[in-house]
C-alpha positions, 0 to 999 in steps of 0.5 A: 059326458064320459069318454065312451059316450064321445067315442061311440058316435064316431065309431057308429059313423065310421061303421055306417060309412063302411056299410054305405061303401060296401052297399054302393060297391055291391050295387055298382058291380051288380049293375056293371055285370048286368045283374038285376037288383030284384027279382029271380036270381037278383042281388037282393035274393042272393043276399037274402040267401047268403046272409042267413046261410053264413049266420047258420054256419057261424052258429054251428061252428060256435056250437061245435067249437071247431071250424068246417073240415077241422080234423079236431072235430072228426069222430068227436061224437057231436060233429057236422053231418052235411047239409040239407036244402030248405026253401024259405018264403021271404019278401023277395020270393022263395029262397033255396037255402043250404042249412048245416046239420 
């Protein structure tokens, strides 16, 4: 067994523990604040909106090579051009997303 093979399971277990802690914290806070976990405006619907929006923002940042509001990207010929709204039909219902252009 190589050294990398022995490190990977430990790293995976550590990441899973962090993920479990994060999920427990989100669910606990939602319940404490009276937020439903499912349904219209619930935690699951909010996560279903925020995760793809964050991924799309990261993708456009990577593509353009500069962060949002970075002066280096202004008037560069290939720059951000605002956002548009898009409704995505998901298993948790329709989700209104903001998609960068």
